[in-house]
SEVO-93430 format. One line per field, with one value per residue (C-alpha): residue number from 1; residue in one letter; z, y, x. Coordinates in steps of 0.1 Angstrom, whole numbers, m for minus. Example, Ala and Ser with C-alpha at 12.3 -4.5 7.8 and 13.67 -1.06 7.14 Angstrom:
# SEVO-93430
num <- c(1  2)
residu <- c(A  S)
Z <- c(78  71)
Y <- c(m45  m11)
X <- c(123  137)
END
This chain:
# SEVO-93430
num <- c(1  2  3  4  5  6  7  8  9  10  11  12  13  14  15  16  17  18  19  20  21  22  23  24  25  26  27  28  29  30  31  32  33  34  35  36  37  38  39  40  41  42  43  44  45  46  47  48  49  50  51  52  53  54  55  56  57  58  59  60  61  62  63  64  65  66  67  68  69  70  71  72  73  74  75  76  77  78  79  80  81  82  83  84  85  86  87  88  89  90  91  92  93  94  95  96  97  98  99  100  101  102  103  104  105  106  107  108  109  110  111  112  113  114  115  116  117  118  119  120  121  122  123  124  125  126  127  128  129  130  131  132  133  134  135  136  137  138  139  140  141  142  143  144  145  146  147  148  149  150  151  152  153  154  155  156  157  158  159  160  161  162  163  164  165  166  167  168  169  170  171  172  173  174  175  176  177  178  179  180  181  182  183  184  185  186  187  188  189  190  191  192  193  194  195  196  197  198  199  200  201  202  203  204  205  206  207  208  209  210  211  212  213  214  215  216  217  218  219  220  221  222  223  224  225  226  227  228  229  230  231  232  233  234  235  236  237  238  239  240  241  242  243  244  245  246  247  248  249  250  251  252  253  254  255  256  257  258  259  260  261  262  263  264  265  266  267  268  269  270  271  272  273  274  275  276  277  278  279  280  281  282  283  284  285  286  287  288  289  290  291  292  293  294  295  296  297  298  299  300  301  302  303  304  305  306  307  308  309  310  311  312  313  314  315  316  317  318  319  320  321  322  323  324  325  326  327  328  329  330  331  332  333  334  335  336  337  338  339  340  341  342  343  344  345  346  347  348  349  350  351  352  353  354  355  356  357  358  359  360  361  362  363  364  365  366  367  368  369  370  371  372  373  374  375  376  377  378  379  380  381  382  383  384  385  386  387  388  389  390  391  392  393  394  395  396  397  398  399  400  401  402  403  404  405  406  407  408  409  410  411  412  413  414  415  416  417)
residu <- c(M  K  K  K  I  L  F  I  V  E  A  N  T  W  S  Q  V  V  R  C  L  V  L  A  R  G  L  D  P  H  Q  Y  E  V  H  F  A  S  A  S  F  D  E  R  I  F  G  G  T  S  F  T  R  W  P  I  S  S  I  P  R  E  T  V  A  E  F  V  S  T  S  T  M  D  L  Q  R  I  P  Y  T  K  A  I  L  E  K  Y  I  A  E  E  L  A  L  Y  E  A  I  H  P  D  L  V  V  H  D  M  R  F  F  S  T  P  V  S  A  P  A  L  G  V  P  C  A  N  L  I  N  A  F  Y  T  Y  W  I  R  R  G  S  Y  R  G  F  P  P  P  L  P  E  I  R  Q  L  Q  W  V  Y  P  T  I  L  E  F  F  I  P  L  A  M  P  I  G  L  R  F  L  A  R  T  V  N  R  L  R  R  E  H  G  L  P  K  I  S  D  L  F  H  V  M  T  W  G  D  Y  V  L  F  P  D  D  P  L  L  V  P  L  K  E  Q  A  P  N  E  T  F  L  G  P  V  L  W  S  P  Q  V  P  L  P  E  Y  W  D  E  L  G  R  D  R  P  M  V  Y  A  T  P  G  S  S  G  G  P  S  A  V  P  T  V  I  E  A  L  G  G  M  D  V  D  V  V  L  S  A  A  G  Y  T  V  P  K  P  L  P  P  N  V  H  V  V  D  M  I  P  G  D  L  A  A  R  K  A  A  V  V  V  C  N  G  G  A  G  T  G  Y  Q  A  L  A  E  G  T  P  T  V  S  T  P  S  N  A  D  Q  V  M  A  A  R  F  V  R  D  A  G  A  G  V  L  L  P  D  S  W  K  V  T  A  A  E  I  R  T  A  V  E  R  V  M  R  D  E  S  F  A  Q  A  A  Q  R  V  A  A  S  F  A  R  F  D  P  H  A  R  F  H  A  V  I  D  K  A  T  A  N  G  G  A  A  T)
Z <- c(m156  m152  m119  m122  m104  m103  m90  m80  m75  m62  m86  m64  m62  m82  m52  m51  m89  m94  m67  m79  m114  m101  m86  m117  m139  m118  m128  m154  m181  m189  m153  m144  m162  m150  m148  m138  m128  m121  m132  m159  m150  m169  m198  m197  m166  m185  m214  m225  m203  m218  m189  m194  m181  m167  m160  m129  m110  m86  m65  m82  m69  m60  m39  m18  m16  m2  24  37  36  72  59  49  66  76  92  86  48  41  3  3  10  10  m24  m40  m21  m34  m67  m61  m47  m76  m101  m79  m80  m116  m121  m98  m122  m152  m144  m117  m98  m78  m58  m57  m47  m39  m28  m13  m20  15  21  m8  m10  28  15  m21  m17  11  m2  m31  m12  m33  m15  m10  m4  8  m1  28  46  80  100  100  118  139  162  164  178  202  216  223  200  223  201  170  140  119  123  140  162  129  112  108  123  154  156  184  207  233  223  256  255  221  234  263  242  211  224  245  214  189  193  192  162  145  152  138  104  99  103  65  56  84  71  38  52  72  42  25  58  69  105  118  117  149  135  107  112  111  82  65  72  67  41  39  32  43  22  40  13  42  61  97  107  99  110  138  147  183  169  136  124  105  75  74  52  50  12  16  m2  m35  m57  m90  m110  m145  m175  m190  m203  m181  m188  m212  m184  m159  m160  m149  m119  m85  m102  m82  m55  m37  m55  m39  m55  m48  m57  m42  m55  m68  m35  m20  m13  m43  m18  m12  m47  m46  m8  m18  m46  m23  3  m21  m47  m24  m15  m29  m43  m78  m75  m98  m92  m105  m104  m109  m127  m104  m117  m110  m106  m127  m132  m115  m96  m117  m97  m99  m128  m133  m151  m152  m145  m138  m129  m90  m83  m101  m89  m53  m58  m69  m45  m11  3  m11  m3  m6  9  34  18  14  m24  m28  12  5  m29  m15  15  m10  m24  10  8  36  33  43  47  43  45  36  47  77  54  48  83  94  71  74  113  111  87  113  143  122  122  84  78  91  96  92  96  70  37  39  68  65  56  33  62  80  48  42  75  75  43  57  87  70  47  78  99  86  110  87  55  80  90  56  43  71  61  23  35  51  22  m1  19  5  m28  m27  m61  m45  m11  m33  m53  m20  m11  m42  m37  m4  m12  m43  m24  6  m14  5  20  54  60)
Y <- c(17  18  7  m23  m19  m48  m43  m71  m67  m89  m78  m81  m43  m14  1  m22  m19  16  29  7  20  56  49  30  58  84  66  82  55  71  62  29  m1  m6  m41  m49  m81  m88  m109  m96  m62  m36  m27  8  19  9  33  50  29  14  m6  m44  m65  m98  m120  m138  m156  m141  m155  m144  m110  m123  m150  m127  m103  m129  m137  m103  m92  m88  m106  m137  m140  m177  m176  m214  m209  m186  m185  m185  m221  m235  m250  m214  m199  m223  m213  m175  m180  m201  m174  m147  m165  m170  m133  m125  m150  m135  m97  m96  m65  m40  m38  m54  m35  m54  m45  m72  m100  m102  m139  m149  m121  m126  m162  m155  m122  m130  m166  m152  m122  m95  m60  m59  m28  m33  m9  m12  10  24  13  m22  m14  10  m17  m33  m1  3  m30  m37  m48  m31  m11  m30  m18  m50  m55  m87  m76  m69  m102  m118  m152  m133  m110  m135  m128  m100  m69  m66  m102  m93  m62  m84  m112  m100  m83  m114  m139  m116  m124  m160  m158  m135  m164  m188  m172  m167  m205  m212  m185  m195  m233  m220  m196  m226  m248  m223  m218  m186  m178  m177  m142  m137  m132  m120  m84  m87  m110  m84  m55  m74  m57  m43  m10  m6  22  38  53  74  109  104  132  105  73  84  58  57  50  44  21  32  12  26  55  77  85  104  94  77  88  78  89  75  95  94  121  139  135  160  170  179  218  216  195  213  247  252  227  207  176  143  122  80  52  15  11  m23  m36  m20  m44  m45  m42  m8  5  3  14  47  54  50  73  99  98  118  143  182  171  163  127  113  77  57  22  9  m23  m31  m36  m6  m9  9  32  57  88  119  135  106  102  69  67  36  55  93  114  109  137  163  146  148  184  194  174  186  151  118  87  55  22  43  26  46  48  69  79  97  111  129  143  155  178  189  171  150  115  91  57  23  m1  m38  m55  m47  m26  m1  2  9  35  48  51  71  95  97  102  132  148  147  119  98  59  40  2  m21  m19  m52  m38  0  15  43  63  61  72  101  113  110  130  157  161  162  191  208  208  230  211  181  202  223  192  178  209  206  171  182  208  182  157  185  187  152  143  106  104  121  99  68  78  85  50  34  51  40  2  4  20  m6  m36  m69  m77  m89  m121)
X <- c(298  260  246  224  191  167  129  109  73  44  17  m11  m25  m18  1  30  36  31  54  82  72  76  112  123  110  131  164  186  189  223  235  213  205  172  152  119  104  67  36  17  m3  m20  3  m9  11  44  38  68  94  125  139  142  111  112  81  80  53  26  m1  m36  m48  m80  m65  m44  m74  m97  m70  m62  m99  m115  m146  m129  m96  m84  m50  m50  m52  m20  m16  23  30  67  60  51  78  104  92  96  131  143  128  148  180  178  172  203  223  213  215  241  222  239  209  176  146  115  80  57  83  91  84  110  136  148  157  169  191  212  216  237  249  228  223  185  163  126  100  73  51  66  35  46  77  60  45  81  94  65  74  39  8  m19  m41  m28  m47  m51  m89  m89  m120  m136  m131  m166  m152  m148  m178  m192  m163  m170  m147  m130  m120  m104  m87  m71  m61  m50  m16  m8  m15  3  38  31  11  37  64  40  35  73  79  78  104  126  124  136  163  176  179  197  224  207  197  163  142  122  88  66  70  108  104  84  107  138  166  199  180  145  125  94  70  58  61  73  46  21  38  60  88  99  135  147  176  206  194  158  152  118  116  83  50  57  28  13  m15  m27  m20  m57  m77  m102  m138  m156  m177  m146  m147  m185  m179  m175  m186  m218  m216  m187  m172  m165  m142  m147  m128  m126  m92  m76  m76  m110  m139  m164  m194  m183  m192  m229  m226  m209  m232  m263  m247  m234  m261  m287  m262  m260  m225  m210  m195  m167  m164  m133  m147  m113  m126  m154  m191  m212  m249  m273  m293  m268  m281  m279  m249  m228  m202  m183  m150  m126  m97  m89  m60  m62  m40  m64  m95  m83  m71  m106  m125  m136  m135  m120  m137  m118  m104  m78  m49  m17  m21  m51  m50  m16  m26  m54  m34  m8  m34  m44  m79  m93  m105  m131  m120  m138  m110  m113  m78  m53  m28  m56  m67  m32  m26  m61  m58  m28  m48  m73  m51  m35  m69  m70  m98  m123  m121  m154  m158  m149  m163  m182  m203  m202  m236  m247  m258  m223  m206  m230  m229  m189  m186  m211  m189  m158  m171  m187  m158  m129  m103  m101  m90  m67  m50  m48  m32  m7  2  3  31  50  48  61  95  103  120  116  140  167  164  162  193  212  202  219  248  254  244  265  296  292  289  279  247  234  219)
END
């Protein structure tokens, strides 16, 4: 009998959707009955798939992007209200009743699945980056990467005060942010989860699409598995001028990504337009100012793996999507993040010596980007570090590791609370 695997995705960014999609595509349809639940998304990425699709609700991408942006973040206006989560939970419970999955795999549905899955005893795997549990393992939030000092509303606070205050206030804040989930768990007869990070990393199985070389954990729980980077690239034609790029001078691949700040696009163009490099800019749906410098070529989408392989530097938002894709090709990065998730990923890349982390996209300057790109191209240590990371990435087979988790989950049966 085929094992039923249900993927549930919060379709706010490409990263969440495509890494579940990659894992779903890797399951043999002769062995697995695959179901994929998400809000409507770019249908191009589902081409050639045969699994069953289910429509579910997601908060609009723009709402989530505005909330997590370091330029507009307001913790008093969290978009995941009790009413919205009740709707999410009801939809998920209906899916479980209709499908009877052997395993649920979710990405970014961490406010609802910790209620719905244990309420019906459905085994649940949580696909989330290891840098969230990294801070739990450390037992201290000093040096915590989310860019609270970068938030516009906090610009007036003296940095030394923030550096002292944030580690003390963080545990209180994390407990506060978990209160809605815990109210819903209580209503379903489930025990309390201690704080937001433990909510986000809750699961019978926790799957890290990361490499411990980049995100070293002080300890690793028995239910946690490093899959290795789960990489995706759009299958679209290369531009007709592709072979000419990088022939006589270095090529730089730039993209804001689906969750990058729109302000980064004109700044990146200004920074790279005056350099002696060929530039390929994947606009990712953002408006591109005209006219363009003669060395800048704009495309909507491009095979990011091939672009990163050919580039000397990848300029991106620093998130694990494009950032890991660049490192997999041995190419260093220059990151201009716009949210906490991107800052965390980019800081680990920086700490590995494989990239430069610049100020947030809303305040970075063209001169800072240009200087960083020149530095990375001039200093061979960045490329050497990126190549070391690429060699480590190559040791991982995410699909084999995912299959092992499925076998364990379906053999064990049952679920945690």
